[in-house]
C-alpha positions in Angstrom: 14.5 18.2 -21.0 12.3 16.6 -18.2 10.7 14.0 -20.1 14.6 13.1 -21.5 15.5 13.3 -17.6 13.2 10.9 -16.6 14.4 8.1 -19.0 17.4 8.0 -16.8 15.9 8.1 -13.8 14.3 4.7 -14.7 15.0 2.8 -12.1 14.3 5.6 -9.6 10.7 6.7 -10.6 11.0 9.7 -10.2 8.8 10.9 -12.8 5.6 9.0 -13.4 6.4 8.8 -17.1 6.0 5.8 -19.5 9.4 5.7 -19.7 9.5 4.1 -16.4 7.9 1.3 -18.2 9.7 1.3 -21.7 13.2 1.5 -20.3 12.0 -1.3 -18.2 11.7 -3.6 -20.7 15.7 -3.1 -21.7 16.2 -5.7 -18.9 15.1 -8.5 -20.9 18.7 -8.4 -22.1 19.5 -9.7 -18.6 17.3 -12.8 -19.3 18.8 -14.9 -22.1 20.6 -16.4 -19.0 18.0 -18.2 -17.9 15.5 -17.4 -15.9 12.7 -19.3 -12.9 9.9 -20.2 -15.4 7.8 -19.9 -12.0 8.8 -16.5 -11.2 8.5 -15.5 -14.9 5.3 -17.2 -15.4 3.9 -15.1 -11.4 5.5 -11.4 -12.3 3.4 -11.3 -15.7 0.4 -13.3 -14.3 -0.2 -10.8 -11.4 1.1 -7.6 -13.6 -1.6 -8.5 -16.1 -4.3 -9.2 -13.7 -4.0 -5.7 -12.0 -3.4 -3.9 -15.1 -5.9 -5.3 -17.4 -8.3 -4.2 -13.4 -7.1 -0.9 -13.4 -6.5 0.9 -16.5 -9.0 -1.9 -18.8 -11.9 -2.2 -17.1 -12.0 0.4 -14.1 -9.8 2.8 -15.8 -8.5 3.9 -13.2 -5.6 6.5 -12.9 -4.4 8.4 -9.7 -0.7 9.3 -9.3 -1.4 10.4 -5.6 -2.3 6.8 -4.8 0.1 5.5 -6.5 2.8 7.7 -4.7 1.3 6.8 -1.5 1.7 2.8 -2.9 5.3 3.3 -4.0 6.3 5.2 -0.3 4.5 2.1 1.8 6.0 -0.4 -0.7 9.4 1.2 -0.4 9.2 1.2 3.4 8.4 -2.6 3.4 11.6 -2.8 1.6 13.9 -1.1 4.2 12.2 -3.3 6.6 13.0 -6.4 4.6 16.4 -5.4 4.4 16.9 -5.2 8.2 15.0 -8.1 8.7 17.6 -10.1 6.1 20.3 -8.3 7.6 19.2 -9.5 11.0 18.8 -13.1 10.1 14.9 -12.9 10.6 14.1 -13.8 6.9 13.8 -17.4 6.1 15.5 -16.4 2.0 19.0 -16.0 1.5 21.4 -12.9 0.0 21.8 -13.4 -3.3 19.2 -15.8 -4.3 17.7 -16.8 -7.5 13.6 -15.8 -7.8 10.8 -17.9 -7.4 7.3 -17.6 -8.0 6.2 -15.7 -4.6 8.9 -12.8 -5.9 7.5 -12.9 -9.1 4.4 -12.0 -7.7 5.7 -9.5 -5.5 7.2 -7.7 -8.4 4.6 -8.1 -10.5 2.0 -6.4 -8.1 4.8 -3.7 -7.8 4.2 -3.2 -11.7 0.4 -3.5 -12.5 0.4 -0.8 -9.4 2.1 1.2 -11.2 -0.5 1.4 -13.9 -2.1 3.9 -12.3 0.3 6.7 -12.5 2.9 6.2 -10.2 6.1 3.6 -9.6 7.4 0.8 -12.0 10.5 -1.1 -12.1 12.9 1.3 -10.1 9.9 -0.2 -7.1 9.7 -3.8 -8.2 13.6 -3.7 -8.1 14.1 -2.9 -4.4 11.7 -4.6 -3.0 13.1 -8.0 -4.8 16.6 -6.7 -4.3 15.5 -6.1 -0.5 14.6 -9.7 0.1 17.9 -11.1 -1.1 17.3 -11.6 -4.9 20.3 -11.1 -6.7 20.5 -8.1 -8.4 20.7 -9.4 -12.3 18.0 -11.8 -11.7 15.7 -9.0 -10.2 16.6 -7.0 -13.3 15.3 -9.4 -15.6 12.0 -10.4 -13.2 11.0 -6.7 -13.2 11.8 -6.4 -17.2 9.3 -9.1 -17.3 6.4 -8.0 -15.0 6.8 -4.7 -17.2 5.2 -5.7 -20.1 1.4 -5.6 -19.9 2.0 -1.8 -18.0 3.9 -0.9 -21.5 1.4 -2.8 -23.5 -1.5 -0.4 -21.4 0.4 2.4 -22.1 1.2 1.8 -26.1 -3.1 1.1 -26.9 -4.1 4.6 -24.9 -1.1 6.8 -25.8 1.0 7.7 -29.1 4.2 6.4 -29.2 6.7 9.4 -29.1 10.2 9.6 -30.9 11.4 9.8 -27.3 10.4 6.4 -26.6 13.6 5.1 -28.5 16.0 7.2 -26.3 14.3 5.8 -23.3 14.9 2.3 -24.5 18.3 3.1 -25.2 18.7 4.9 -22.0 17.5 1.7 -20.2 19.4 -0.2 -22.2 22.2 0.8 -20.8 21.1 1.2 -17.2 20.5 -2.5 -17.3 24.0 -3.3 -17.8 25.7 -0.9 -15.8 23.0 -2.7 -12.8 24.1 -6.0 -14.4 28.0 -5.3 -14.0 27.5 -3.3 -10.2 29.5 -5.6 -7.5 27.0 -4.9 -4.5 25.3 -6.9 -2.0 21.3 -6.7 -2.8 20.4 -6.1 0.4 22.8 -2.8 -0.1 21.0 -1.9 -3.3 17.6 -2.6 -1.8 18.2 -0.6 1.1 19.7 2.8 -1.3 16.6 2.3 -3.8 13.8 2.1 -1.0 15.4 4.2 1.1 15.6 6.8 -3.0 12.0 5.9 -3.2 11.0 7.2 0.4 12.7 10.6 -0.6 10.6 10.9 -3.7 9.3 14.6 -2.8 7.4 14.7 -6.4 4.2 12.7 -4.7 4.0 15.1 -2.4 3.4 17.8 -5.2 0.7 15.6 -6.3 -1.1 15.1 -3.1 -1.5 18.8 -3.4 -2.6 19.0 -6.5 -4.9 16.5 -5.9 -6.3 17.7 -2.9 -9.4 19.2 -4.7 -9.9 16.2 -6.4 -10.5 14.2 -3.1 -12.6 17.4 -1.8 -15.1 16.7 -4.5 -15.3 12.8 -4.0 -16.1 13.5 -0.5 -18.7 16.0 -1.6 -20.2 13.8 -3.8 -20.2 10.6 -1.2 -21.9 12.9 1.3 -24.6 13.7 -1.7 -25.0 10.2 -1.8 -25.5 10.0 2.2 -27.9 12.7 2.1 -29.8 11.2 -1.0 -29.8 7.6 0.3 -29.8 7.8 4.3 -28.7 4.8 6.3 -28.4 2.4 3.2 -26.3 5.4 1.3 -23.9 5.3 4.4 -23.3 1.9 4.6 -22.5 1.3 1.4 -20.3 4.3 1.2 -18.5 2.7 4.1 -18.2 -0.4 2.6 -16.7 1.0 -0.7 -14.3 3.3 1.3 -13.1 0.9 3.1 -12.1 -1.6 0.0 -11.4 1.3 -2.9 -11.6 4.8 -1.9 -8.7 7.4 -0.7 -11.5 9.4 1.7 -11.0 8.4 5.3 -13.7 6.6 6.9 -13.9 8.8 9.8 -14.8 12.6 7.3 -17.6 10.3 6.4 -19.2 9.6 9.5 -18.6 13.0 10.4 -20.5 14.7 7.1 -23.0 11.8 7.9 -23.7 13.2 11.3 -23.5 17.0 9.8 -26.2 15.7 7.0 -28.4 15.7 10.1 -28.3 11.3 10.9 -28.8 11.2 14.9 -25.2 9.6 15.9 -26.7 6.5 16.9 -27.9 6.2 12.9 -24.2 6.9 12.0 -23.1 4.2 14.5 -25.1 1.4 14.0 -25.3 2.0 9.7 -21.5 3.4 9.7 -20.0 0.9 12.1 -21.6 -2.1 9.9 -20.3 -0.7 6.8 -17.2 -0.1 7.9 -17.1 -4.3 9.8 -18.2 -5.7 6.3 -15.6 -3.8 4.4 -12.9 -4.5 6.7 -14.1 -8.4 6.2 -13.5 -8.1 2.6 -9.9 -6.7 3.3 -8.9 -9.5 5.8 -9.6 -11.9 3.5 -8.1 -10.2 1.0 -4.5 -9.8 3.4 -5.6 -13.9 4.5 -5.4 -15.3 0.6 -2.3 -12.9 0.2 -0.2 -12.1 2.9 -0.4 -14.8 5.1 1.3 -16.6 2.4 4.0 -13.7 1.5 4.5 -14.0 5.4 4.8 -17.6 5.7 7.7 -17.5 3.1 9.6 -14.7 3.8 9.8 -14.7 8.0 11.7 -17.1 10.0 9.5 -20.5 10.8 10.3 -20.1 14.1 10.2 -15.9 14.3 6.6 -16.6 12.7 5.3 -19.0 15.2 5.7 -16.6 17.9 4.1 -14.1 15.6 1.0 -15.8 15.0 0.9 -17.1 19.1 1.4 -13.5 20.2 -1.9 -12.6 18.2 -3.8 -15.5 19.1 -3.3 -14.4 23.1 -3.5 -10.6 22.5 -4.6 -10.1 18.3 -8.1 -9.3 19.6 -7.4 -6.7 22.4 -5.0 -5.1 19.5 -7.9 -4.6 16.9 -10.2 -3.5 19.3 -7.7 -0.9 21.2 -6.7 0.5 17.1 -10.5 0.5 16.2 -11.7 2.7 19.3 -9.0 5.0 18.8 -10.4 7.8 16.5 -8.5 8.9 13.7 -6.4 5.7 13.6 -6.3 3.9 10.1 -8.4 1.4 9.9 -7.6 -0.7 6.9 -4.2 -1.4 8.3 -5.4 -2.9 11.0 -7.8 -5.4 8.8 -4.7 -6.1 6.7 -2.6 -7.1 9.1 -4.9 -9.4 11.1 -5.4 -11.5 7.9 -2.1 -11.6 7.0 -0.8 -13.0 10.4 -4.1 -15.9 10.2 -5.8 -14.3 13.3 -9.1 -16.1 14.2 -11.6 -15.1 12.1 -14.9 -14.4 14.7 -12.3 -13.2 17.0 -11.4 -10.4 14.8 -15.4 -9.9 13.7 -16.0 -9.6 17.2 -13.4 -7.4 18.5 -13.9 -5.2 15.0 -17.6 -4.2 15.6 -17.8 -3.7 19.4 -15.5 -1.0 19.0 -16.2 -0.1 15.4 -19.7 1.3 16.1 -18.8 3.4 19.2 -16.5 5.3 17.1 -19.1 5.1 14.2 -21.1 7.2 16.7 -18.9 9.4 18.2 -17.7 10.5 15.1 -21.5 11.1 14.1 -21.8 13.2 17.4 -18.9 15.2 16.1 -20.5 15.8 13.0 -23.5 17.2 15.0 -21.9 19.2 16.8 -19.7 20.6 14.3 -22.9 21.5 11.8 -24.0 23.7 14.6 -20.6 25.5 14.9 -19.4 23.9 18.4 -16.0 22.2 18.1 -15.1 21.7 21.3 -15.8 17.9 20.8 -13.6 17.5 18.2 -10.7 19.9 19.6 -11.1 18.1 22.8 -10.2 14.2 21.1 -8.0 15.7 19.7 -5.9 16.8 22.0 -6.3 13.5 24.4 -5.1 11.7 21.2 -1.9 13.5 21.2 -1.6 13.3 25.2 -2.2 9.6 24.5 0.4 9.0 21.7 2.7 11.4 23.7 2.5 9.5 27.4 2.5 6.1 25.2 5.5 7.0 23.7 7.2 7.8 26.7 6.6 4.6 28.4 8.0 2.3 25.8 11.0 4.7 25.8 11.4 4.5 29.4 10.6 0.2 29.4 13.5 -0.1 26.5 15.7 1.7 28.8 15.0 -0.6 31.8 15.6 -3.7 29.8 18.9 -2.2 28.6 
């Protein structure tokens, strides 16, 4: 019964089952009216490459990470709706998809091959940026082909798949006749995806798995010392879900001096950050330039040119703040590379040294430094938020 319900929920993928992709193919029904060739080719190529990389080469399946990606992209979809309604996007409401939209849809479908997501996420992203609902269904369905093929090669077909296909077909027809603004539909689907509680269950179930991965990394660091720490930090920055700070603390607890943790761990993070920077610069910058209105984007670039170095330095220096997000944003806005590297290194080495010291203290049973840092961070966040609120009231 649960599997049958999963087919009905295909466009809001609460259940990460093959039905999410199988039903998506039904959207090909709407493609008979014609579709922009560049959008179709871009969607198919992007989805194929990601599916081959994740499922074919790396054989990587992790519904927890997939669920977190769904939540993150759904939040981006909500922002896109807001920007579209405020007139901050360069695109229009009810438009046809093009090559960039095909890339976005293909990315959402390709990532779904690791165990979570699907056509619902792809449809939410496209409609949030103004693509007409019928065209979004068609391009999303084309992008869903590679993950379907990958699942057919790894799982035995079930008689229920025929029901999934029928259900998807009916859903596609209903959505195709839906009289609603694309941005309104994108807002509702993105909100539903953000409220997806099933991924929380996966997070709980996989905590032990990540704990085991952390222990393996700790053993790797213990075995290879400084070189092991450097390598681990590069890998975690690019592919690993384990927080960088946890590895640094573990290295300090294993007996490495805080200075060694700061230098080798910090340099490893810096190298990983540079990789993320160039990934975002190659992909993210084009997306921003395509979607964001030119005059607004010019102001963002000027602001980052002026204050970007300080922003990277401060966010890198503050403990417990995510490191990878800053790298992706800096790359996407085209921040000066040398300024990024300099601010990154100047801040990340002291941060890594600090966590190495925390690890050394924890190994001795002293939790004082960790508790003080958490309290200071929370207090700083509280006073900062008050100043922001006060500044907003003053401007009003």
